[in-house]
N, C-alpha and C positions, 0 to 999 in steps of 0.2 A: 504494500500500500504506500502510495506517495505521501510525503510529508512536506508541508509548505511552511515557510516563514518569510517575513519581510524585515529587512534591515534598513534603517535610516541612519545615515552619517550626519552628525551634528557639527562637531568641531574637535580638533586635537585628537583626544582618545575617547571622545563621547559618541556613543551609539545607542539607538533603541532598537529592540528586536521584538517583533510582534509574532506571537504564535497563537493563532485563534483569537480568543478574546482576552489573552494575557499579554501584558507589555513588560519587557525587561529593559531597564535603562542602566547603562554602564558609564561611569565617570563623566557625567554631563558637566559641561562648562560653557559659558557664553562668552568667554574671552575677556581680555583686559578692558575695563571700562564698558562692559556689555557690548562689545563690538560685533558680536555675531549678528548676521542679518536676520530679519524676521522669518525668512523662509526656512532657516535652520533651527529655529527655536522650538522648544516644547512649551505648549500653552495649556492652561487648565481646560480650555475648550477641547483640545485634542485628547487630553487624558480621560475626559468623561466618556469616551467611546469604549473604554475597557472595563471589564468586570474585576480584574485584579492587576495591580501594578507593583513591580518589585524594582527598587532602586539600589544598585550596587555601587559602593564607593570603595575603591581599592586602597586608597591611602589619603593622607592629609594634604599633599601638595595642592596648591590652589588651582592648578590647571587640570585637576582630576576631581575636585570637590567644589562645587558652586553652591553657596548657601541658599540660592534660590530654590533648590530642590526641596528644602524643608518648608517653604511657603505653600507648597501644593497641598499639604495636609489641611490647611485652613479651608480648602474647598470641599472638604468632606469626602475626599476621594479614597478609594480602597487601596492605600499605599502601605507597603512594608519596606523598611530600609535595612539593608545588609551591609555592614561595614567591617573593616579590618580590626583585629583585636588591639592594635597599637594606636588606634585613634585617640585623641585627647579625651580625658575624663569629661563626661557631660555630652558627648556626641551621641545623638539618638540613633538607635538601630540595633539590630541583632548582630552581635560581634562574632567574628569567626577568626580563629587562629590558624596558622598553617597546618594542613592535613586534617582539620576539623570538617565535619560534614553535618548538614542540617536539612531536615525535610521541611519544605515550605508549604507544600500542599501534597495531596495524594499523588499528583502527577509531576511535581517539581521538587528537585533537590539541588543543593549547591554544595560544592566542596571547595575549600580554599587550599592554595598551594603557596610555597615560599616565594618571595620576591628577592631580587638582587638589589633592591632599593627598599624604600619603606613599604609597609603594608603587605598585601597578598595579591595573588592572581585568583580568578574565579573560574570554575568549571560548573556550568549549570546544565542539568539534565531536565529537559522540559518536553513532555509529551512525545518521548521517543527521540528527541533531537539533543545533540550535545554541543553546547556553545561555550567557547573558551575566551575569556578576556584577560590579557596578561597584566593589566595595570602597568607598572614600571618594571616588570620582569624582563630582563634583556641581558645580553652579553655586553656589559658596559665597559668595554676596553677603549682606550684612547691611544692608539698605536703610535701616533706622531708626537705624543706628549709624555706618555707613561714610560716607566722603566720596564725592563723585561720581567722583573719580579712582580710589579703591579699588574702587568698584563696576565701573567700566570695566575695571580690571585683572582682576577676578574673571571678568567676562564673556569677556574676551579669552583668559584661560587655559582656560576651559571650552570655548570654540569650538575652540581649538587642539587640545585633548585629544581631542575627539570627531571631528574631521575624518577621521582615519584609519579610524574605525569605519564611516563612511558607505559604503554598498554591501554591507556584510556582512549576510547573512541572519541574523535573530535570531528564534528561536521563543519563547524565554522570556528575559525580562530582569528582574533583581533590582536595584533602584536606590533611592538614598536619597530620602526625603521627610521632612526634618527640621524640625519646627515651631519649633525654637529660633531659626531665621533670621528669624522674624517675617514682615513683609509680603512677599508673593510667595515664600514659602518653597518652593513647588513649581515654581518657574520652570524649574529644571534638568530635573525629571522631565517636565514638560509638553513642553519642547523635545525631549527625547529621544524621547518617544512620537511626536510629529509628524514628527520627522526620520528616525528609524530604523525606525519602524513595526513594532515587535516584535509577534508574534501574541498573546503574553501578557506583561503587565507586572505585577510584584509590588512594591509599595512596601515599603521596609525602613528601619531606622534612625530610627524615629519616636518614640524616646525614651519608651517605656512609655506612649504615648498612642494606644491602638488606634483611638479615634474619628477621629484624623487620617488613618490609612490607610483607614478605612471611608468617610469623607467624600471623600477623594481618588478612591477607586474609583468612587464614584457620579458624580463630575464629569468624570473624565478619559477614560472609555471612548470610543473612536472606532470608525468602521466597520472599521478595520484592526486594532485592538488591543483585546483584552479585558483589563480591569484587575481583579486579584484582591486582596482584602484578607485576607491570612492573619494573623490577630491572636492566636491562642491557641497557645502552645507545644504542639507535637505534632499540630497540625492538618495534614491531608493533602489535597493536590490531585492527583487522578488526571487526567491530560491525554491525550487521544487526538487526534493530529493527522492528519486526513485531507487529501486534496488540496483539498477545498473546505469541509469541515466541521471544526469544532473542538468536541469533546466535553469537558466539564469536570464532574468529580464531586468535590465537597467532602465530606470526612468529618471530623466533629468529633473531638477528641482521644480516643483509646481509654483505657481504664483501665490497660491494661498496654502500655507502649511496646514491650516485647519481643515483642509479638504483633500485628504490623501486616500484615494481609493486603492483597494487591493487590486492591482492590475492583473489581467488574465495571463496565465502562464502560457508560454509557447514551447512547443517541442523543438528543441535545438540539438545540434551536435553537442555531445557532452563537454567538448572543450570550447564551444562557441560562447561568446558574450555579445549580446545585442545592446547597442546604445541608442536611445531615442533623444530627440531634441532638435535644436536648430542645425547642428553640425554633426553629421554621422561620423566625421573623421576627427572628433574631438580628442581622441586619445592616439592619434596617428602622427607620425613624424613625416608623412608623405606631403609633398608640396601641392596640396589639393585646394582649389578654390571653387566652391559651389555657388558663389553669389552671381 
C-alpha cells in the first residue's frame, strides 16, 4: 500500500511534514528580524486544518528555536512540543535525551539520537513512515582551519553519534550541508547517505546559499537515495512511497501559504523529480531561456 506525505520547507533547518491529518514541525525559525517571507511562514490559520500537531525542537540555538512556536498554543490548537533534554530549565515540552524513545500516539513514536553539537536528532515513526531530522548532527570538521587532531576528534564524535542510527529504516532525512566548513563541507551528508540509505535526503542549513543545496542534489543522488533541493520558503514536496516506486511532485511556493492543497501524485520514474512553476529549468545549469 502506498504511503503519502507532504513536506514544506520553511527556512534554514525548518520543515513541516504532513501525514494525513497530522502535522510534524521541525526546528521552525522565521529568520533574523522575522525576515522570512509570508509565503514560508506557519500561521494559526494553516495549523487549524490539522487534528494533531507535534513541534520538535532539536536544541536551543536561535536558528532552530523560534519563540513564536509557543504562541500557537494560545489559539487552542492541539499542539504537543518535543524538545531536547538539554534545553534550558522552564522550556515547555516533553524532553527527550539521546537514545530515549517516547510514544506520542498509537501511530506515532519518536526516538532521539546524539548530536555532535547541542541537543539531539529526531527519528519519528508516523503511520508507517520514518522521518529523520538531524538538528545540528553533522561531521563538523573545518579542514582548512583545524589541526589534524581536531579533525580526528570531529570524525570520531560523528561516527559515535550515528552508530546507533544504523539499521533504522529512514524514508526521509533532513540533514545539514553547511558551506561554511569549506573543503569537504558535505562529508557528513555524503557519509550519511551511503551508510543509512534514506529513500529521500533533503539538505538543510546551507546558510542562505541555495546553489549549495542544488549542487549537492545533483552530485549526491545514489541508486538508493533521491536527493531533493528544496530552496524556496514555502516550496512543497509531495512524496508517494510505494513498495518499489517513489513518486515525487515538487510544487513551487503558492501565493497564499494559507491555501496549500495536497497536490495529486503523478506516476514518475523512481529517480525523476518534477518541478512546477514559472521556470521548469529552475534547478538546471543549462543556458535555457523560455521567455
